[in-house]
C-alpha positions in Angstrom: -72.6 27.0 67.7 -73.3 25.8 71.3 -71.2 25.1 73.8 -71.0 21.6 75.1 -71.4 21.2 78.6 -69.7 19.2 81.4 -71.7 18.5 84.6 -70.2 16.3 87.5 -73.3 14.4 89.0 -73.5 14.2 93.1 -75.4 10.6 93.7 -76.6 11.1 97.4 -77.4 8.3 100.2 -77.8 9.0 103.6 -76.5 12.7 103.0 -73.0 11.5 101.4 -71.7 11.1 98.0 -71.6 7.7 96.7 -71.0 6.0 93.4 -71.5 2.7 92.1 -71.5 0.1 88.9 -74.8 -0.7 87.1 -77.0 1.3 90.2 -75.3 -1.7 92.7 -72.2 -1.8 94.7 -72.3 1.7 96.1 -69.5 3.2 97.6 -68.2 6.6 99.3 -67.4 9.7 97.7 -67.3 12.2 99.8 -69.0 15.1 100.9 -71.5 16.8 98.6 -71.0 20.8 99.5 -67.6 20.6 99.6 -67.2 18.2 96.3 -70.0 20.9 94.9 -67.9 24.0 95.4 -64.3 22.1 93.8 -66.6 21.2 90.8 -68.2 24.8 90.4 -64.2 26.5 91.0 -62.8 23.8 88.7 -65.2 25.1 85.5 -68.2 22.3 85.4 -71.2 24.2 83.4 -73.8 23.0 85.8 -73.9 20.3 88.8 -76.5 17.2 89.0 -77.5 16.5 92.5 -79.8 13.0 92.9 -80.8 11.5 96.1 -80.9 8.0 94.5 -82.8 6.7 97.7 -85.8 9.1 98.0 -87.9 7.2 95.3 -87.0 3.9 96.8 -87.7 4.8 100.6 -90.6 7.0 99.8 -89.7 10.2 101.3 -88.6 13.7 99.7 -85.2 15.1 98.8 -83.2 16.5 101.8 -83.8 20.3 101.2 -82.1 21.4 103.9 -78.8 20.1 102.0 -80.0 21.4 99.1 -79.9 24.6 100.4 -76.1 24.5 101.8 -75.0 22.5 97.9 -76.2 25.7 96.4 -75.1 28.3 98.8 -71.7 27.1 97.8 -71.7 27.5 94.0 -72.4 29.8 91.6 -73.4 27.7 88.8 -77.0 25.8 87.7 -77.8 23.0 89.7 -80.2 19.9 89.2 -81.9 18.4 92.2 -83.8 15.3 91.6 -84.8 12.3 94.2 -88.6 11.8 95.6 -89.8 14.8 93.6 -93.5 14.0 92.4 -95.7 17.3 92.8 -95.6 21.0 92.2 -95.0 21.6 96.2 -92.1 19.3 96.0 -90.9 21.4 93.2 -91.8 25.0 94.6 -89.9 23.7 97.7 -86.6 22.7 95.7 -86.5 25.6 93.7 -86.7 28.3 96.8 -84.3 26.2 98.4 -81.8 27.0 95.7 -81.9 24.9 92.9 -82.4 25.8 89.1 -83.9 22.8 87.9 -85.6 19.9 89.0 -85.3 16.5 87.8 -88.2 13.8 87.8 -88.0 10.1 86.9 -90.5 7.6 88.4 -92.9 10.4 89.6 -93.5 11.4 85.7 -93.8 7.1 84.9 -96.2 6.9 87.2 -98.1 10.2 86.8 -97.4 11.7 83.3 -99.4 14.7 83.8 -97.0 15.7 86.3 -94.6 17.4 83.7 -97.1 19.3 82.0 -98.1 20.1 85.7 -94.5 21.5 86.6 -93.8 22.4 83.1 -96.9 25.0 83.6 -96.2 26.1 86.4 -92.0 26.8 86.5 -91.5 27.0 83.0 -90.2 24.0 80.6 -86.3 25.3 81.3 -87.1 24.3 85.1 -87.9 20.7 84.6 -85.6 17.6 83.3 -87.4 14.4 83.1 -84.5 11.6 83.8 -84.7 8.5 81.6 -83.0 5.2 83.0 -82.8 3.0 80.5 -81.7 -0.3 79.7 -81.4 -2.4 76.4 -83.7 -6.3 77.3 -83.5 -8.2 74.3 -82.5 -5.6 72.1 -85.4 -3.1 72.9 -84.7 0.2 75.1 -87.1 -0.1 77.8 -87.5 2.5 80.6 -86.7 1.7 84.2 -87.9 3.2 87.7 -87.1 3.4 91.4 -82.9 4.2 90.9 -83.2 1.4 87.7 -84.3 -1.1 90.0 -88.1 -1.6 88.3 -88.5 -2.5 84.7 -91.6 -1.0 83.1 -93.4 -1.3 79.6 -92.4 2.0 78.2 -90.1 1.9 75.4 -87.1 4.5 75.9 -87.8 6.4 72.8 -91.3 6.6 72.8 -91.0 8.1 76.0 -88.8 10.9 75.7 -90.8 12.1 73.3 -94.0 12.0 75.0 -92.3 13.8 77.8 -90.7 16.5 75.3 -94.4 16.8 73.9 -95.8 17.7 77.5 -93.3 20.0 78.4 -90.2 19.0 79.8 -87.1 21.1 79.1 -84.2 18.4 78.9 -83.8 15.0 79.0 -81.0 13.5 81.0 -80.7 9.8 79.9 -78.8 7.5 81.5 -77.7 4.0 80.2 -78.1 1.3 83.1 -75.9 -0.9 80.8 -73.3 1.3 80.6 -73.5 3.2 84.3 -70.0 2.5 86.4 -68.5 0.4 83.4 -66.2 3.3 82.2 -66.4 1.7 78.6 -67.8 5.1 77.1 -71.7 6.6 77.0 -74.1 4.7 75.2 -74.1 6.6 71.8 -76.5 4.9 69.3 -79.5 5.3 71.7 -78.6 9.0 72.9 -78.0 10.3 69.0 -81.4 8.6 67.9 -83.1 10.6 70.9 -81.4 13.7 70.3 -82.0 13.9 66.6 -85.3 12.9 67.6 -86.2 15.9 70.0 -86.3 19.5 70.3 -84.7 20.1 73.1 -80.9 19.0 74.4 -80.6 15.4 75.8 -77.6 15.1 78.6 -75.8 11.7 78.3 -74.9 9.7 81.3 -73.6 6.3 82.0 -70.1 4.8 80.6 -67.8 8.3 81.4 -64.2 6.7 81.6 -61.8 8.7 79.6 -61.4 12.0 77.8 -62.2 10.7 74.4 -65.4 8.9 75.2 -67.1 12.5 76.1 -65.7 13.6 72.5 -67.5 10.4 70.9 -70.7 11.4 72.9 -70.5 14.9 71.5 -69.6 14.0 67.9 -71.2 10.6 67.8 -73.8 10.3 70.2 -75.1 14.0 69.3 -75.6 15.0 73.6 -75.8 18.3 74.4 -73.9 17.7 77.5 -72.3 15.0 79.3 -72.5 14.0 82.9 -70.5 11.9 85.3 -69.5 11.2 88.3 -66.7 8.3 89.8 -63.9 9.6 87.1 -64.7 13.0 88.4 -64.9 12.4 92.0 -62.1 10.3 92.2 -59.9 12.2 90.2 -59.2 10.6 87.5 -59.9 13.2 85.0 -59.8 17.0 86.1 -62.6 18.9 84.6 -60.2 22.0 83.1 -58.0 19.0 81.4 -61.1 17.6 80.0 -62.0 21.0 78.5 -58.6 21.8 77.0 -58.9 18.1 75.3 -62.0 18.9 74.2 -61.4 22.6 72.1 -58.2 21.0 71.1 -60.5 18.2 69.7 -62.7 21.2 68.1 -65.5 20.7 70.4 -66.7 24.1 71.4 -67.4 24.4 75.3 -67.0 26.8 78.2 -63.2 27.4 79.1 
């Protein structure tokens, strides 16, 4: 059985880690380099670093900060925000990232997924999908969740998988920051539909939420931010709990 992964997420704005609720009401959560090192030392399986305003402000992810974070850790590291070209990917991989995450750019130009996967391999390409349920239908949102699209989430996940994405980072905007639990239904639906791993994001509030998203939601990995940033759930304690509950994790 493949081990389930625990992934802290560093949402970056102006060089600082921030966290909000439903993608707004941001508050400072600390220095990203310091947090990254703490999480690596505590046993996080991977890290995700998202420059959450890069696309909105039409600028590139801060390569210098990526370099500093990469030097501080010894675990796989995914970077996203403002990435739209093969050249962007090359710069971030050269700066020390192991994978890149694209969202808005993939929606705008789906062929970018093909091009990036062909150039660097599918294992490097994560497609982030921010989803919100509107009148019973799950729709993809872009630009940090600010702009709704007409793309249905399940159909888009299938398309990017077919185009060469190696992983899906699925964030439920309805659950984000609420600490009410992950969106099991859509996570399970997409996990069972695809042949690539799905990272569940949005809604973690306690240890059972992680167990549920791995069992009920069929997720391959679970991502969280505030509960780690504000020391509500230590990663070693979470992994011990999951192991005790029969979920395979790397200790």
